[in-house]
N, C-alpha and C positions, 0 to 999 in steps of 0.2 A: 380311912383304913390305916391300920398299923401292920408292919410286916417284919418278921424275923427272917433269918436266912432260909427257913423252910415253911413257915406258916403265915398266911395272910389272914388277919383277923377282921371280920366284917363287923366293925364296931356299931354301925347303924342298926343292924338287926339284933346284935347282942344286947343293945341298950333297951330293947323292948321286952319287958319281963311279964307282961300281961298274959295270963294263962287261962284258957277256956276250961272251966271246972265243972261244967254240966253237959249232959248229952245234947246234941242237936237232933231234934226229932221232926224237922220239916223235910221238904222235898229234896234238899241237898244231900241228905244222909240216906241215899237209896241202897238197897241190897238186891241180890238176884231175885228174891221173892217179891220185892215191892216194885221192881222196875220191869216194864215191858220194853225190851231193847229195841223193838221195832219202832217205838216212838222217836228214836234217835235217827231213823233213816229218812232222809229227805229225797223223795223221788223227783226227778226232773220231768215236768209235764211237757205236753206237746208244744205249747207256746214258748216255754223257756228253751226247749230244744231248737226251735227255729231261730231264736236269738243267739244261742250258742253257735249254731252253724254259721250265721252271719258274722259273728265275732271271729270265728276261726278263719273264715275267708279273708277278713280284714287283716288279721295278724299274719296270715300266710303271705300277703302281698306287701306289707309295709316294711319288712326286712329289718326292723329294729331288733337289737339284742333282747333276749327274753326279759332281762331285768330292767329294761327300759319300757316295757309294755305297760300300759295303764288303761283304766276303764272309766269313762264318764258314765257313772251309774244312772244318771238321769235320762240317758239316751236308751237305756236297756231296762225298761220297767219290770219285765218278767224275771230277769236275772236279779234285779234288786229285791224282788219278793223272795226269790230262792235264797239269797244270801241273808236276808232278814230273818228267815226261819232258822238258818244255821246259827246266826248270832244269838237269837233268843235261847236256843238249846245250850249254847256255851255259857251264857250269862246266868241262866236259871238252873235248870236240870234237864238232862243228867250230866251236863258239862262236856258232852262230846256229841258229834254229829257225823253221819256218813251220807255223803251225797252220791246218789246212784242214778246215772253214772255217765262218763264220757264214752262215746262210741269210738274206740281206738282203731277200729277197722276203717273208719271214715276220715280220720285225721292222723297226721304224722306225730311221732313222739315229740318233736320240737314244737309243733303247733299246740299240742296238748299241754306241754310245759308252759307255754306262753299264756294259754287260757287259765291254767291253774294259778300262775303267778298273778294274773290280773284279778281273778276272783279273790285271792288271798288279800289283795289290797282293800277289799270291801270289809274285811274283818279287822284289819289293823295294819300299821306300818311294818314293812319288812325290815328285819334287822339281821346283822351278820351272825353266821352260825359257826364261824371259825375265827381264830385270832387273826388270820390273814385277810379277813374281811369278806370271805365267801358268803354270798347271800342265798344261793341255790345249792342244795346239798343232795348228793346221790346216796341213797341207803341201799347198799349191795355188799355181797361178800367179796372182798378183794383178795382173799386167800391168806391174809395176815393172821397171826396168832394173837388172840386177845391178851393184852398186857399193857404195861405202862406206855402211854403215848398212842395206843391203838384203841379207838373207840369200838365198843361192841357192835354198833350199827354197821361197821365195816367187816363184820364176821358173821358166821352162822350160829353163834352160841345163843343160848337162852339169855334173855334180858329180863332180870327180875323186875318187879313193880318199881317204877321210877318216874320222876318228873325230869324233863329235859334241862340240861345245863345247871344241874344242882350246884356245881362248883363255880358258876359265874356270879359276878357281882350283881348284875341286873338280869334276872331270868326272863325268858319270853313268857308273855301272858298266854299266847296261843301257839300251838304246834299244828301244822297242816301237812298232810301227806297225799300224794297222788300215786296210785298203783299202776305202773306200766306193765309189770309182770309179777304174778304171785309165784311162790316157790312150788316145786314139784310136790313136796310134802312138808307140812308144818308151817312155821312162820305165822302162827295165829296171834291175833291181837286180843288182849283182855283189858278191861277198864275197872278201876276201883275208886270209889268216892273216898277222898281223904277224910271227909266228915265221918263216914262209917268206920273207917280204920281208927280214927281218933276216939270215937265212941267205944269201940272194943278195947282199946288201950286203957281208956278211963275206967272201964268196968273190970278188966282182967289183969291189967298191969299198971296201976296208977303211978307207982314209983318210977317205972320205965318212962311213962309219959312225961312226968316231971323232969326227968333227965333230958328228954328230947327237946325241951324248951330252952335248954342251956347249950352252949357251944359244943359242937361235935365236928370232927374232921372229915373233909371230903377231898379226894384226889382231884386235882385240876386238869388231869388228862393232857398235860403238856400244852394247854391252850393259854399261853401267856408269854411275855417277853422272856428271853433266854435266861436272864439273871434274876427273874422274879421268883417268889416263893412257889413251891410246887403243890402246896396244900392250902385249902381254905378252911377257916374255923367259923362256923355259923350254926344257928339252931336248925333243927329239922322242922319244927313247927313254930308259927307265929299266929297270934290272934289279935285283930285290930278292934275288937268289940263288935264287929258285924260279920266279918268273913275270915276264914282260915286260909293261911298260905303255907304251903309245904315244900320242903326240899327232901325228896325221897329217893334213896338208892343205897341199900345196905352194902352192895359190892364196892361202891366208891367210898363209903365210910371205912370199910376194912382196908381198902387200898390206901386211903389217906393216912391211916395210922402206920401202915407198913412203909410208905414212902417217907413219912416224917421220922421213922425210926423210933416210934413211941408205942409201948405196950399199953393198950387200953385197960383201964381199971375194971373191976368186976361190975360196977354199976353201968358203965358204958357198954360193956359186952352184953349184959342182960337186956339193956334197952334195944340194942341192935337186933339181938335174937328175938325179942318180943315182936318187933315189927315184921321180921322175916316169918315167924311162926304164924302170926295172926293173918297176915296177908295171903297165906296159902289156903285159907278157908274158902272153898268155892262159893259160899253164900255171900261173900263180900265182893265178888266180881261177876261181870258178864263178859261173854266172848263175842267178838265180832270179826270174823274172818274178812280180810280186805281182798276184794276181788278186782280183777283187771278193769281199769277204767273208773273205779270208785275213788272218791276223795274223802279224806278223814280229817276232821277238825277236833281239837282237844283243848280244853281249859287246863293249862299247864300249872296253875296255882292250886287247884282244888281237886284234880283228878290225876291219879297215877295210872300208868299204862305198862303193859307187859308184852313181850314177844317170845313165843316158844322157839326152840331151836328148829332148824329146818334142813331139808335135803334139797339140793338144787338140781336143775336140769344140767345135762352135759353140754347142750348146745348153748353157745354164748348168747345168741339172740333171744333165748327163752329164759335165761337166768333171772332170779328174783331181782326186781329193780323198782324201788320206790323213789320218789323225789320229794324232798322236804323243804318247807319254809318255816321260819319263826317270825312271830309278830309281837311287837311291844311298842306302845305309844309314848311311854315315859322315857326320859333320858335321851341319850344320843343313839344313833343307829349302829355304832360299832359293837364289837363282841360283848364287852362288859357294860356298855351303855353309860359310861361314866365321863366321857369326853365333854368338856365344856366349850 
């Protein structure tokens, strides 16, 4: 990596100039018309529910911290089958899965978090979600105003289509969520295949797509050492000859240029605007409201997700509250995954 006073250049990604120049027409490039969203719902059967109940009882009594809980999957064959289905949906298509669901009237929130943590370990290694090393992350409205150093996940604002940790050096491969409480109104989840978005850009805005394979700025959201650069420079799209990898968040692109004090040129503005415009087409996404007790798993390299703004309950115990984990097997487990 090379770093100026304000911009961290991701040289490893910038060195990759291979561009996907033809449409992807297989199962990865799904649209609303081609995808039955119910195929992404994994129901917990009776046998798996029995094993989850036994697991909950074990976690309730062992008193280990949540992030120390683990699961010997060989001892829980029905749970292994359940998580095998999830992993297949993430690796192939549609790139997301909804597990339906924990009975949160039967287990405490702390026990549910421990179960969620343990199941996530079946998908991949847990990694830090903040610069301070936090592994378990609460997604809730803290009352802060969305701005520099305040993540949108801690507000009630609309979150445009994005992949998590776009400004990190090593992004999580999988994002997982447990819904403890949904919002009173809104807070809906949407998913968009980056292959389908890429296809549309190739068809409708090829010059914009070409620009997005070149470095573009992302605000780092103050998740770095105090003296480090505040902005990352990296491509939005990469193609390794087999799979697409995306860094998507037009809000953090615009904030990146603002934080760096740079006015983006017309080509960059047009590329950002093209992503924003095309991703608003309902044909490119499906909606999956996250209900109490449901778990959501997402391929963070190939699928972008969105959250609508929401109105919360007045009662503290009813307010929208999700718990999130990130998973990545490559690199180290710290936030940027670059520690040797």
